[in-house]
N, CA and C atoms as a LAMMPS dump frame, in Angstrom:
ITEM: TIMESTEP
0
ITEM: NUMBER OF ATOMS
357
ITEM: BOX BOUNDS ff ff ff
-5.0000000000000000e+02 5.0000000000000000e+02
-5.0000000000000000e+02 5.0000000000000000e+02
-5.0000000000000000e+02 5.0000000000000000e+02
ITEM: ATOMS id mol type element x y z
1 1 1 N 14.477 -40.903 76.608
2 1 2 C 13.871 -39.433 76.737
3 1 3 C 15.043 -38.565 76.713
4 2 1 N 14.098 -37.508 75.657
5 2 2 C 15.337 -36.523 76.194
6 2 3 C 14.683 -35.135 76.943
7 3 1 N 15.364 -34.442 77.424
8 3 2 C 15.127 -33.88 78.622
9 3 3 C 13.812 -32.947 78.095
10 4 1 N 13.684 -32.526 76.828
11 4 2 C 12.801 -31.726 76.453
12 4 3 C 11.573 -32.51 76.201
13 5 1 N 11.404 -33.439 75.238
14 5 2 C 10.24 -34.635 75.862
15 5 3 C 9.781 -35.105 76.888
16 6 1 N 10.687 -35.262 77.998
17 6 2 C 10.413 -35.363 78.998
18 6 3 C 9.244 -34.388 79.974
19 7 1 N 10.305 -33.318 79.463
20 7 2 C 9.263 -32.055 80.076
21 7 3 C 7.885 -31.994 79.561
22 8 1 N 7.678 -32.051 78.221
23 8 2 C 6.659 -31.892 77.191
24 8 3 C 5.658 -33.155 78.209
25 9 1 N 5.918 -33.954 78.101
26 9 2 C 5.048 -35.168 79.131
27 9 3 C 4.725 -34.707 80.146
28 10 1 N 5.919 -34.478 80.836
29 10 2 C 5.03 -33.93 82.437
30 10 3 C 4.266 -33.188 82.383
31 11 1 N 4.491 -32.22 81.115
32 11 2 C 3.418 -30.636 81.455
33 11 3 C 2.056 -31.353 81.379
34 12 1 N 1.586 -32.435 80.153
35 12 2 C 0.897 -33.184 79.455
36 12 3 C 0.006 -33.462 80.602
37 13 1 N 0.695 -34.265 81.124
38 13 2 C -0.2 -35.004 82.306
39 13 3 C -0.091 -34.101 83.552
40 14 1 N 0.318 -33.047 84.105
41 14 2 C -0.397 -32.23 84.419
42 14 3 C -1.68 -30.963 83.878
43 15 1 N -1.318 -31.032 82.961
44 15 2 C -3.185 -30.404 82.426
45 15 3 C -3.889 -31.365 82.101
46 16 1 N -3.618 -32.584 81.841
47 16 2 C -4.885 -33.262 82.139
48 16 3 C -5.26 -33.501 84.024
49 17 1 N -4.345 -33.649 84.958
50 17 2 C -4.485 -33.961 85.363
51 17 3 C -5.473 -32.437 86.835
52 18 1 N -5.045 -31.356 85.848
53 18 2 C -6.187 -29.907 85.855
54 18 3 C -7.26 -30.337 85.078
55 19 1 N -7.358 -31.31 84.31
56 19 2 C -8.558 -31.075 83.405
57 19 3 C -9.924 -31.75 84.028
58 20 1 N -9.088 -32.644 84.844
59 20 2 C -9.874 -33.281 85.246
60 20 3 C -10.61 -33.215 86.329
61 21 1 N -9.851 -31.52 87.475
62 21 2 C -10.284 -31.279 87.866
63 21 3 C -11.359 -30.669 87.477
64 22 1 N -11.447 -30.169 86.584
65 22 2 C -12.961 -29.46 86.457
66 22 3 C -13.783 -29.612 85.842
67 23 1 N -13.495 -31.479 85.318
68 23 2 C -14.268 -32.323 84.987
69 23 3 C -15.326 -32.737 86.307
70 24 1 N -15.008 -32.887 87.676
71 24 2 C -15.754 -33.078 88.423
72 24 3 C -16.851 -32.249 88.548
73 25 1 N -16.729 -31.477 88.021
74 25 2 C -17.987 -29.974 88.275
75 25 3 C -19.427 -30.971 87.052
76 26 1 N -20.85 -30.816 88.221
77 26 2 C -21.779 -31.414 86.844
78 26 3 C -21.674 -30.752 85.531
79 27 1 N -21.971 -31.547 84.193
80 27 2 C -22.06 -30.879 83.635
81 27 3 C -21.095 -29.759 83.09
82 28 1 N -19.659 -29.85 83.652
83 28 2 C -18.849 -29.297 82.867
84 28 3 C -17.699 -30.309 82.532
85 29 1 N -17.565 -30.089 81.04
86 29 2 C -16.399 -31.265 80.309
87 29 3 C -16.543 -32.388 80.525
88 30 1 N -17.974 -32.791 81.093
89 30 2 C -18.185 -34.261 81.164
90 30 3 C -18.81 -35.638 79.994
91 31 1 N -17.915 -36.292 79.407
92 31 2 C -17.526 -36.973 78.251
93 31 3 C -18.999 -37.994 78.728
94 32 1 N -20.28 -38.022 77.615
95 32 2 C -21.435 -38.208 77.821
96 32 3 C -21.067 -40.067 76.97
97 33 1 N -20.815 -39.516 76.195
98 33 2 C -20.229 -41.33 75.364
99 33 3 C -19.459 -40.901 74.263
100 34 1 N -18.838 -41.932 73.504
101 34 2 C -18.087 -42.278 72.237
102 34 3 C -18.795 -43.08 71.146
103 35 1 N -19.443 -42.615 70.782
104 35 2 C -20.145 -43.533 69.93
105 35 3 C -19.366 -43.188 68.163
106 36 1 N -19.29 -44.47 67.314
107 36 2 C -18.564 -43.891 66.303
108 36 3 C -17.552 -43.636 66.632
109 37 1 N -16.847 -43.109 67.14
110 37 2 C -15.59 -42.903 67.373
111 37 3 C -14.853 -41.099 67.639
112 38 1 N -16.779 -40.456 68.078
113 38 2 C -16.932 -39.104 68.117
114 38 3 C -17.263 -38.836 69.387
115 39 1 N -16.425 -38.242 70.104
116 39 2 C -17.145 -38.337 71.311
117 39 3 C -17.646 -37.329 71.671
118 40 1 N -18.624 -37.225 72.642
119 40 2 C -19.511 -36.272 73.583
120 40 3 C -19.801 -35.5 74.614
121 41 1 N -19.207 -34.714 74.465
122 41 2 C -19.354 -33.524 75.743
123 41 3 C -19.607 -32.779 75.926
124 42 1 N -20.162 -32.32 77.035
125 42 2 C -21.659 -31.956 77.675
126 42 3 C -20.507 -30.89 78.305
127 43 1 N -20.936 -29.524 77.726
128 43 2 C -19.963 -28.462 78.548
129 43 3 C -21.135 -27.167 78.917
130 44 1 N -22.453 -27.863 79.049
131 44 2 C -23.339 -27.042 79.455
132 44 3 C -23.654 -25.831 80.529
133 45 1 N -22.492 -26.345 81.27
134 45 2 C -22.105 -25.303 82.246
135 45 3 C -20.803 -24.663 82.428
136 46 1 N -20.491 -24.139 81.145
137 46 2 C -19.057 -23.359 80.782
138 46 3 C -18.939 -22.172 80.656
139 47 1 N -18.491 -21.57 81.694
140 47 2 C -18.464 -20.019 82.288
141 47 3 C -17.276 -19.129 81.214
142 48 1 N -16.267 -19.797 81.558
143 48 2 C -14.98 -19.345 80.75
144 48 3 C -14.587 -19.75 79.46
145 49 1 N -14.369 -19.116 78.46
146 49 2 C -14.368 -19.797 77.198
147 49 3 C -13.006 -20.011 76.61
148 50 1 N -12.559 -19.27 77.262
149 50 2 C -10.794 -19.839 77.166
150 50 3 C -10.296 -21.115 77.596
151 51 1 N -11.017 -21.641 79.057
152 51 2 C -10.892 -22.763 79.68
153 51 3 C -11.543 -24.075 78.747
154 52 1 N -12.501 -23.219 78.488
155 52 2 C -13.824 -24.849 77.054
156 52 3 C -12.585 -24.561 76.074
157 53 1 N -11.697 -23.724 75.891
158 53 2 C -11.109 -23.903 74.143
159 53 3 C -10.17 -24.913 74.515
160 54 1 N -9.563 -24.915 75.806
161 54 2 C -8.182 -25.202 76.073
162 54 3 C -8.597 -26.967 76.618
163 55 1 N -9.528 -27.002 76.874
164 55 2 C -10.003 -28.29 77.908
165 55 3 C -10.545 -28.988 76.16
166 56 1 N -11.445 -28.41 75.623
167 56 2 C -11.841 -29.631 73.978
168 56 3 C -10.4 -29.757 73.595
169 57 1 N -9.574 -29.015 73.233
170 57 2 C -8.78 -28.91 72.32
171 57 3 C -7.452 -29.956 73.012
172 58 1 N -7.727 -30.772 73.886
173 58 2 C -7.151 -31.983 74.186
174 58 3 C -8.036 -33.086 74.086
175 59 1 N -8.802 -33.298 73.664
176 59 2 C -9.577 -34.368 72.653
177 59 3 C -9.101 -34.69 71.907
178 60 1 N -8.336 -35.988 71.52
179 60 2 C -8.134 -36.355 69.782
180 60 3 C -8.811 -36.192 68.843
181 61 1 N -10.459 -37.221 69.565
182 61 2 C -11.053 -37.122 68.353
183 61 3 C -11.88 -36.371 68.348
184 62 1 N -13.125 -36.352 67.184
185 62 2 C -14.011 -35.585 66.654
186 62 3 C -14.913 -35.413 67.937
187 63 1 N -15.338 -34.154 68.383
188 63 2 C -16.594 -33.872 69.43
189 63 3 C -17.589 -33.663 68.738
190 64 1 N -19.177 -34.471 69.743
191 64 2 C -19.984 -33.471 69.542
192 64 3 C -20.036 -32.448 71.244
193 65 1 N -20.123 -31.494 70.36
194 65 2 C -20.021 -29.909 71.717
195 65 3 C -21.807 -30.148 72.316
196 66 1 N -22.071 -30.171 73.185
197 66 2 C -23.072 -29.506 73.683
198 66 3 C -22.998 -28.713 74.968
199 67 1 N -23.536 -27.782 74.774
200 67 2 C -23.146 -26.324 75.057
201 67 3 C -24.12 -25.118 75.714
202 68 1 N -24.856 -24.492 76.256
203 68 2 C -25.484 -23.91 77.274
204 68 3 C -25.171 -22.41 76.697
205 69 1 N -26.678 -21.907 76.048
206 69 2 C -26.314 -20.378 75.313
207 69 3 C -26.282 -19.762 76.584
208 70 1 N -26.714 -18.257 76.551
209 70 2 C -26.743 -17.425 77.385
210 70 3 C -27.098 -15.849 77.126
211 71 1 N -27.589 -15.295 78.084
212 71 2 C -27.923 -13.691 77.339
213 71 3 C -26.491 -12.8 76.882
214 72 1 N -25.19 -13.551 77.449
215 72 2 C -23.933 -12.87 77.875
216 72 3 C -23.7 -12.716 76.176
217 73 1 N -23.272 -11.877 76.048
218 73 2 C -22.558 -11.748 75.052
219 73 3 C -20.862 -12.21 74.183
220 74 1 N -20.921 -12.884 74.18
221 74 2 C -19.444 -14.033 74.366
222 74 3 C -18.769 -13.925 72.719
223 75 1 N -17.633 -14.034 72.855
224 75 2 C -16.662 -13.999 71.537
225 75 3 C -16.024 -15.416 71.386
226 76 1 N -16.851 -16.321 70.518
227 76 2 C -16.872 -17.539 70.119
228 76 3 C -16.085 -17.519 69.505
229 77 1 N -15.084 -16.917 68.834
230 77 2 C -14.617 -16.687 67.48
231 77 3 C -13.176 -17.301 67.507
232 78 1 N -12.655 -18.082 68.92
233 78 2 C -11.773 -18.401 69.416
234 78 3 C -12.042 -20.119 69.105
235 79 1 N -12.817 -20.661 68.817
236 79 2 C -13.983 -21.744 68.266
237 79 3 C -13.265 -21.77 66.897
238 80 1 N -13.634 -21.286 66.001
239 80 2 C -13.907 -20.981 64.96
240 80 3 C -12.46 -22.297 63.842
241 81 1 N -11.474 -22.404 64.165
242 81 2 C -10.642 -23.408 63.982
243 81 3 C -10.583 -24.914 64.506
244 82 1 N -11.25 -25.4 65.344
245 82 2 C -11.591 -26.064 66.268
246 82 3 C -12.861 -26.71 65.745
247 83 1 N -13.807 -26.397 65.192
248 83 2 C -14.961 -26.206 64.602
249 83 3 C -14.65 -26.73 63.239
250 84 1 N -13.663 -25.986 62.348
251 84 2 C -13.199 -26.307 61.187
252 84 3 C -13.001 -27.997 61.228
253 85 1 N -11.831 -28.477 62.409
254 85 2 C -11.278 -29.065 62.289
255 85 3 C -11.391 -30.822 63.611
256 86 1 N -11.822 -30.023 64.511
257 86 2 C -12.751 -31.227 65.36
258 86 3 C -13.966 -31.433 66.044
259 87 1 N -14.536 -30.128 65.727
260 87 2 C -16.275 -30.108 66.786
261 87 3 C -17.148 -30.194 65.476
262 88 1 N -17.346 -31.699 65.302
263 88 2 C -18.313 -31.658 64.087
264 88 3 C -19.44 -31.491 64.186
265 89 1 N -20.059 -31.204 65.611
266 89 2 C -21.599 -30.938 65.909
267 89 3 C -21.786 -30.083 67.066
268 90 1 N -22.455 -29.255 67.072
269 90 2 C -22.779 -28.562 68.256
270 90 3 C -24.584 -28.452 68.535
271 91 1 N -24.687 -28.844 70.441
272 91 2 C -25.831 -28.799 70.754
273 91 3 C -26.364 -28.028 71.187
274 92 1 N -26.442 -26.247 71.153
275 92 2 C -26.387 -25.425 71.76
276 92 3 C -28.651 -25.203 72.776
277 93 1 N -28.349 -25.426 74.284
278 93 2 C -29.221 -25.516 75.213
279 93 3 C -29.325 -24.203 75.422
280 94 1 N -30.878 -23.805 76.206
281 94 2 C -30.899 -22.356 76.318
282 94 3 C -32.222 -21.811 75.576
283 95 1 N -32.877 -20.772 76.602
284 95 2 C -33.895 -19.652 75.863
285 95 3 C -33.437 -19.052 74.93
286 96 1 N -32.389 -18.698 74.794
287 96 2 C -31.838 -17.778 73.873
288 96 3 C -30.947 -17.923 72.169
289 97 1 N -30.737 -18.263 71.527
290 97 2 C -30.131 -18.072 69.708
291 97 3 C -28.552 -17.13 70.611
292 98 1 N -27.858 -17.518 70.692
293 98 2 C -26.385 -16.776 70.7
294 98 3 C -25.811 -16.651 69.445
295 99 1 N -24.591 -15.761 69.872
296 99 2 C -23.639 -15.716 68.511
297 99 3 C -22.622 -16.977 68.622
298 100 1 N -23.207 -18.562 69.885
299 100 2 C -22.706 -19.715 69.22
300 100 3 C -22.996 -19.727 67.456
301 101 1 N -24.194 -20.119 67.35
302 101 2 C -25.185 -19.787 66.41
303 101 3 C -24.468 -19.216 65.094
304 102 1 N -23.911 -17.818 65.242
305 102 2 C -24.07 -17.612 63.721
306 102 3 C -22.365 -17.029 63.676
307 103 1 N -21.48 -17.526 65.096
308 103 2 C -20.521 -17.981 64.737
309 103 3 C -19.862 -19.2 64.347
310 104 1 N -20.573 -20.269 64.875
311 104 2 C -20.087 -21.383 64.477
312 104 3 C -20.735 -22.339 64.004
313 105 1 N -22.242 -22.073 63.858
314 105 2 C -23.437 -22.747 63.118
315 105 3 C -22.7 -23.169 61.617
316 106 1 N -22.093 -22.254 60.858
317 106 2 C -22.242 -23.07 59.43
318 106 3 C -20.781 -23.397 58.914
319 107 1 N -20.287 -23.42 59.825
320 107 2 C -18.522 -23.957 60.263
321 107 3 C -18.649 -25.902 60.212
322 108 1 N -19.97 -25.953 61.299
323 108 2 C -19.8 -27.176 61.385
324 108 3 C -20.932 -28.706 60.95
325 109 1 N -20.35 -29.394 61.073
326 109 2 C -21.412 -30.114 60.243
327 109 3 C -23.159 -29.864 60.496
328 110 1 N -22.976 -30.211 61.522
329 110 2 C -24.781 -29.822 62.162
330 110 3 C -24.523 -28.807 63.509
331 111 1 N -25.855 -28.217 63.437
332 111 2 C -26.042 -27.077 64.303
333 111 3 C -27.552 -27.988 65.406
334 112 1 N -27.523 -27.613 66.667
335 112 2 C -29.429 -27.993 67.212
336 112 3 C -29.225 -26.85 68.128
337 113 1 N -30.694 -26.019 67.997
338 113 2 C -30.685 -25.566 69.232
339 113 3 C -32.241 -25.838 70.284
340 114 1 N -32.077 -26.165 71.072
341 114 2 C -32.792 -27.161 72.502
342 114 3 C -33.463 -25.871 73.104
343 115 1 N -34.293 -25.477 72.971
344 115 2 C -35.237 -24.239 74.081
345 115 3 C -35.126 -25.357 75.344
346 116 1 N -34.385 -24.414 76.421
347 116 2 C -35.749 -25.147 77.806
348 116 3 C -37.089 -24.92 78.416
349 117 1 N -37.553 -25.568 78.549
350 117 2 C -39.272 -25.501 79.5
351 117 3 C -38.763 -25.44 80.99
352 118 1 N -39.431 -24.091 80.966
353 118 2 C -39.879 -23.955 82.536
354 118 3 C -40.814 -24.939 82.887
355 119 1 N -41.153 -25.352 83.929
356 119 2 C -42.377 -25.828 84.867
357 119 3 C -42.626 -25.315 85.558
């Protein structure tokens, strides 16, 4: 293996270890299941879009992305290309319809919104 390939592999391994530390938080890039070759990723506690984007980009198979909505206005356009080629479904939880729906809902195969219920 040449030095460039070795360096890339070492960098990828370091990124995977870093990603594993993100996954230690409940509902933060949590792999729920792999069904018919599609991985279900629960990212409902995502707070940083760039970190979520990077982490989701490491998955090789199609993804069903579970994400929590927010009243904060966030720019989900960084996910547009990923939504076309990697994210097959988005399941959005929370009280508010956000720009997740308006930015990505028409790109993915399916989009669903589940409202929270307060007890």
